[in-house]
KEDREN-59718 format. One record per residue (C-alpha): residue number from 1; residue in one letter; x, y, z. Coordinates in pm, whole numbers, plus 50000, padded with zeros to 5 digits. Each point is the difference from the previous one (the first is absolute). Layout:
NUM|a|X|Y|Z
...
% end
This chain:
1|m|21415|85816|19724
2|s|49754|49758|50163
3|a|49636|49945|49911
4|a|49903|50170|50326
5|d|50199|50308|49900
6|t|49816|50028|49667
7|g|49653|49926|50131
8|a|49991|49683|49788
9|p|49848|49679|50139
10|a|50229|49758|50180
11|g|49906|49730|49752
12|v|49747|49890|49743
13|v|49785|49688|49978
14|v|49943|49863|49650
15|e|49797|49709|49865
16|c|50132|49828|49689
17|e|49771|49755|49820
18|v|50241|49857|49743
19|s|49721|49845|49792
20|t|49873|50346|49906
21|g|50340|50165|49972
22|v|50295|50115|50211
23|p|49978|50367|50097
24|s|50271|50258|50042
25|i|50038|50155|50348
26|a|50051|50371|50048
27|a|50237|50111|50276
28|p|49872|50294|50211
29|a|50361|50047|50113
30|p|50330|49815|49953
31|g|50051|49706|50232
32|i|49629|49939|50067
33|q|49913|49640|50087
34|a|49734|49826|49795
35|l|49812|49694|50123
36|v|49870|49817|49695
37|l|49733|49733|50040
38|v|50037|49768|49702
39|r|49702|49803|49869
40|v|49959|49749|49720
41|f|49641|49951|49882
42|s|49894|50173|50326
43|e|50197|49758|50221
44|p|50258|50180|50219
45|i|50340|49833|49972
46|g|50233|50239|50181
47|m|50086|50346|50127
48|l|50307|50183|49874
49|s|50175|50278|50190
50|l|50182|50227|49758
51|t|50190|50327|50035
52|l|49883|50228|49722
53|p|50268|50184|49804
54|e|49961|50364|49905
55|g|49742|50012|49726
56|g|49830|49682|50118
57|l|50000|49646|49865
58|r|49913|49912|49641
59|a|49769|49708|49927
60|d|50283|49789|49855
61|q|50213|50064|50309
62|l|49715|49892|50228
63|a|49943|49689|49787
64|k|50365|49901|50043
65|a|49982|50056|50376
66|i|49691|49778|50020
67|v|50173|49721|49808
68|a|50315|50031|50211
69|e|49810|49954|50328
70|l|49696|49793|49905
71|e|50108|49795|49698
72|p|49893|49652|50131
73|e|49653|50120|50101
74|l|49956|50201|49681
75|r|50114|49717|49774
76|a|49768|49747|50167
77|r|49689|50218|49948
78|i|50084|50089|49642
79|v|50075|49641|49892
80|q|49690|49875|50182
81|s|49787|50236|49792
82|g|50135|49852|49675
83|l|50256|50267|49915
84|p|50372|49932|49944
85|w|50252|50136|50250
86|t|50277|50192|49825
87|g|50183|50123|50308
88|e|49868|50353|49946
89|l|49678|50172|50098
90|a|49818|50191|49730
91|t|49887|50346|50111
92|g|49691|49998|49777
93|g|49806|49728|50182
94|l|49923|49631|49948
95|q|49748|49825|49775
96|p|49966|49643|50128
97|p|49842|49736|49771
98|r|49810|49846|50289
99|t|49848|50114|50330
100|p|50270|50013|50266
101|h|49953|49744|50278
102|f|49971|50265|50271
103|l|49709|50169|49823
104|a|49828|49671|49920
105|s|50013|49893|50364
106|r|49868|50339|50111
107|e|49697|49956|49773
108|r|49912|49688|50196
109|i|50028|50193|50325
110|l|49777|50278|49869
111|s|49738|49739|49912
112|d|50012|49778|50308
113|g|50183|50183|50282
114|p|49853|50034|50351
115|e|49809|50297|50135
116|i|50227|50238|50190
117|t|49913|50269|50251
118|v|50268|50267|50025
119|v|49995|50164|50341
120|v|50130|50358|50012
121|c|50072|50122|50352
122|t|50022|50377|50017
123|r|49988|50296|50236
124|d|49957|50363|49898
125|r|50181|49968|49665
126|s|49718|50038|49751
127|e|50214|50152|49723
128|q|50241|49709|49998
129|l|49712|49756|50039
130|a|49833|50143|49689
131|r|50309|49916|49792
132|l|50007|49644|50130
133|l|49629|49951|49933
134|e|50044|50126|49646
135|s|50267|49733|49945
136|l|49758|49738|50135
137|r|49732|50129|49764
138|t|50225|49918|49704
139|q|50093|49646|50109
140|e|49979|49742|49723
141|y|49820|49756|50228
142|e|49623|49986|50028
143|r|49958|49800|50321
144|l|50134|50273|50223
145|r|49821|50175|50284
146|i|50133|50295|50202
147|l|49953|50055|50371
148|v|50119|50330|50151
149|v|50058|49982|50375
150|d|50007|50351|50145
151|n|50211|49976|50315
152|a|49898|50241|50278
153|p|49934|50284|49753
154|s|50000|50363|50110
155|d|49753|50107|49730
156|d|49772|49861|49728
157|r|50219|50064|49695
158|t|50071|49631|49939
159|q|49636|49906|50042
160|r|49896|50266|49749
161|l|50267|49886|49754
162|v|49882|49639|50013
163|a|49633|50101|49978
164|g|50079|50191|49682
165|l|50148|49686|49843
166|a|49734|49753|50112
167|s|49807|50022|49672
168|e|50314|49935|49794
169|l|50193|49741|50202
170|p|49921|49686|50203
171|i|50110|50183|50315
172|e|49894|49996|50365
173|y|50086|50224|50295
174|v|50030|49916|50368
175|v|50141|50181|50303
176|e|50236|49839|50251
177|p|49995|50237|50300
178|r|50296|49844|50183
179|p|50320|50167|49872
180|g|50264|49771|49858
181|l|50071|49831|49669
182|s|49953|49650|50139
183|w|49655|50087|50131
184|a|49913|50129|49652
185|r|50144|49692|49830
186|n|49800|49772|50227
187|r|49684|50202|49943
188|g|50050|49937|49630
189|i|50004|49627|50066
190|d|49672|50033|50194
191|v|49819|50180|49720
192|s|50140|49843|49682
193|r|49822|49696|49858
194|s|50244|49855|49749
195|e|50238|49708|50046
196|i|50301|50215|49901
197|i|50066|50324|50189
198|a|50270|50235|49872
199|w|50134|50320|50155
200|a|50121|50315|49826
201|d|50130|50314|50172
202|d|49851|50342|49935
203|d|50339|50146|49901
204|e|50050|49772|49702
205|i|49865|49934|49651
206|c|49929|49648|49876
207|d|50128|49887|49663
208|r|49700|49927|49777
209|w|50082|49627|49999
210|w|50058|49983|50376
211|a|49678|49823|50097
212|a|50026|49757|49709
213|e|50355|49908|50102
214|v|49901|49950|50365
215|a|49727|49768|49873
216|r|50252|49823|49774
217|a|50216|49905|50298
218|f|49706|49850|50189
219|v|49887|49804|49692
220|e|50341|49877|49883
221|v|50116|49909|50353
222|p|49685|49838|50143
223|d|50161|49953|50344
224|a|50061|50375|50036
225|d|49868|50145|50325
226|a|50134|50349|49929
227|v|50144|50193|49707
228|t|50234|50298|50003
229|g|50142|50210|49718
230|i|50237|50278|49908
231|v|49984|50348|50153
232|a|50164|50228|49744
233|p|50065|50373|50043
234|g|49738|50225|49849
235|e|50243|50291|49977
236|l|50350|50102|50104
237|e|49948|50373|50005
238|t|50193|50070|50321
239|q|50326|49878|50149
240|c|49805|49853|50293
241|q|49798|49785|49762
242|a|50321|49882|49837
243|w|50149|49916|50341
244|f|49693|49799|50098
245|e|50017|49805|49675
246|q|50369|49936|50062
247|y|49925|49869|50350
248|s|49688|49797|49936
249|g|49931|49995|49630
250|v|49904|49755|49732
251|r|50360|49921|49906
252|r|50098|49876|50347
253|g|49979|49626|49954
254|r|49644|49896|49918
255|g|50050|49984|49625
256|f|49762|49930|49715
257|t|49966|49623|50025
258|r|49702|49845|50173
259|q|50095|49844|50334
260|v|49799|49764|50217
261|f|50065|49999|50375
262|s|49870|49710|50208
263|p|50122|49751|50264
264|a|50199|49838|49719
265|t|50210|50317|49958
266|a|50053|50073|50371
267|r|50357|49865|50001
268|r|50119|50246|49736
269|q|49770|50288|50105
270|s|49894|50023|50362
271|p|49650|50142|50058
272|l|50167|50228|50258
273|y|50314|50141|49836
274|p|50118|50163|49778
275|l|49690|50207|49940
276|p|49794|50036|49796
277|p|50096|49814|49679
278|y|49645|49872|49977
279|g|49836|50339|49969
280|a|49842|50291|50186
281|g|49662|50131|50103
282|a|49989|50264|49727
283|n|49930|49719|49752
284|m|49856|49683|50151
285|a|49695|49775|49985
286|f|49881|49712|50219
287|r|49749|49722|49974
288|r|49736|50071|50260
289|d|50048|49669|50183
290|a|50377|50056|50014
291|i|49985|50343|50164
292|e|49733|49875|50241
293|r|50212|49695|50084
294|i|50286|50214|50131
295|g|49778|50230|50207
296|r|49991|50290|49753
297|f|50224|50307|50040
298|d|50161|50080|50335
299|t|49831|50321|50119
300|a|50304|50085|50215
301|l|50204|50049|49681
302|g|49980|50240|49707
303|t|49933|50363|49919
304|g|49788|50166|50267
305|t|50169|49816|50288
306|s|50313|50084|50194
307|t|50183|49722|49814
308|l|49931|50175|49665
309|a|50038|49699|49765
310|g|50047|49625|49973
311|e|49644|49862|49979
312|d|50040|49883|49640
313|t|50330|49819|50062
314|a|49856|49838|50312
315|a|49702|49865|49805
316|l|50214|49864|49717
317|s|50249|49841|50240
318|a|49723|49849|50212
319|l|49849|49848|49688
320|l|50330|49833|49909
321|l|50051|49877|50356
322|a|49651|49850|49988
323|g|50090|49799|49689
324|g|49854|50239|49744
325|t|50120|50090|49652
326|i|50082|50350|49871
327|v|50049|50075|49631
328|y|50213|50299|49903
329|q|49855|50104|49664
330|p|50218|50272|49841
331|s|49751|50068|49720
332|a|49759|50142|50263
333|i|50129|50358|50026
334|v|49901|50306|50199
335|h|50172|50338|49977
336|h|50064|50164|50337
337|r|50042|50373|50058
338|h|50298|50007|50235
339|r|50021|50272|50267
340|r|50124|50319|49839
341|d|50161|50192|50290
342|y|50268|49919|50255
343|a|49779|50025|50310
344|a|49757|49748|49853
345|l|50286|49768|49906
346|e|50131|50023|50356
347|r|49661|49881|50126
348|v|50002|49713|49752
349|m|50347|49887|50106
350|l|49905|50021|50368
351|g|49686|49803|49925
352|y|50189|49731|49811
353|g|50232|49955|50297
354|r|49727|49996|50262
355|g|49779|49778|49791
356|l|50275|49745|49943
357|s|50092|49944|50364
358|a|49634|50022|50106
359|y|49924|49736|49737
360|y|50253|49767|50163
361|a|49850|50068|50342
362|s|49661|49918|49853
363|m|50127|49674|49854
364|v|50147|49892|50336
365|m|49682|50085|50190
366|r|49751|49861|49749
367|h|50212|49713|49866
368|p|50245|49905|50277
369|g|50115|49691|49812
370|c|50198|50224|49763
371|l|50236|50122|50276
372|p|50281|49743|49935
373|e|50004|50095|49632
374|l|50018|50370|50088
375|v|50294|49938|50232
376|r|50177|49811|49721
377|l|49946|50286|49755
378|s|50082|50284|50241
379|r|50374|50018|49927
380|q|49947|50039|49626
381|a|49722|50254|50059
382|l|50219|50213|50227
383|r|50288|49991|49754
384|d|49773|50105|49713
385|q|49864|50295|50197
386|v|50334|50152|50100
387|s|50242|49917|49717
388|r|50015|50168|49660
389|s|50247|49740|49872
390|g|49721|49772|49877
391|g|49651|49876|50062
392|r|49719|50248|50057
393|l|50218|50313|49992
394|g|50247|49890|49736
395|d|49871|50216|49712
396|l|49926|50328|50174
397|d|50282|50223|49875
398|g|49899|50361|50058
399|f|49704|49909|50221
400|p|49983|50237|50301
401|s|50148|49848|50314
402|e|49755|50201|50209
403|l|49710|49808|49849
404|l|50167|49671|50089
405|r|50048|50123|50357
406|i|49631|50088|50019
407|n|49916|49654|49873
408|r|50220|49839|50268
409|k|49836|50220|50264
410|g|49668|49857|49892
411|l|50141|49648|50018
412|l|50093|50058|50363
413|q|49652|50135|50081
414|g|49759|49768|49825
415|a|50030|49682|50205
416|f|49957|50195|50325
417|m|49698|50189|49863
418|y|49819|49690|49879
419|p|49861|49886|50339
420|g|49846|50343|50059
421|a|49856|50006|49649
422|r|49856|49654|50059
423|l|49834|50116|50323
424|r|49851|50302|49826
425|a|49868|49776|49721
426|r|49827|49781|50256
427|r|49840|50305|50161
428|l|49881|50124|49659
429|a|49855|49656|49925
430|a|49815|50012|50332
431|g|49868|50352|49928
432|i|50169|50152|50305
433|p|49980|50383|49978
434|g|50328|50190|49965
435|s|50189|49708|49845
% end
């Protein structure tokens, strides 16, 4: 009997901080998948995917699974903190004789890190927004300001929500009347005053150390123009959420090791393909001068336009093409609430397809010098999009073929829709009625 048959969730998401003890994991039904985020002294070192047996997983069984998959990372952190490595992980926690390096370096960030404005672009989703703002309230980083950009709202619920928090949080509210995520992102740049501008989506929750870890990347990599982090699932209650995580989740290649992308890495990782190993818009931050240097976000891309997506990838790619540096900082984590139902997942898959090919059209039109590189990469890109024998679709056993067809449909549409979306964006910028 499947989880769907029993009414059980499709999977569970568990956090395991080994320094305070390894938990047991209950199984709502046999065969349930568990995604386990493993931390050592608050530093995330990996994500395990485990099939839970009937009766769940005991703490000692989970400890063995962690050692089996993450032994080098685990050993390095434990030895670094002054404890001996025995080859086994105690389930009762760790008592290090000295402050672990990761925590010591974070203390310096908390003392001297830069001011950050987190821009939250939202439209008519006040309940979800309230959960995000609560997670920003509990951030362990004092130099954080919040700017809510209400994008073409249909009512005043968001304004009232923010007004009710103004006495408790360093929060501001502004309306962007032109519909579209890129317009809202760019409005955030207009209004914010800090050197570092971060973006968080209204359907996610930020880990309490998120802002501190974004700041860490900018401080420890002084050349960083942008920082991205991990987008982990907030829940796996439905099969559709599990499918989305399978297609585009945290375990698909980005890993838990900091990576720096720059012109020096272009030969092993093109700024144009495969995408996006350097991060996504659900968890990103830019230096103000860097986002201004590339012309901000393309208002013909993203949610609220006919192209549906792609504005974040276009900005990150344009930054790399312009000689910028992006730091992927896996300790900066947000938890995303994936779409719960099939119709919503269909829209997401269509949007991913449209956004991807529209993104490439955008790159050709705005950065024509990248065309030879795109031609060179096109054969690999086509193979990855149609073959399940490897590459992008290699690990999608059980993933609905219909969703892949919808994604390919979007791929065929996006590039042709981009010119029209670009024209509409120009008309909106000019204030032409009916745009």
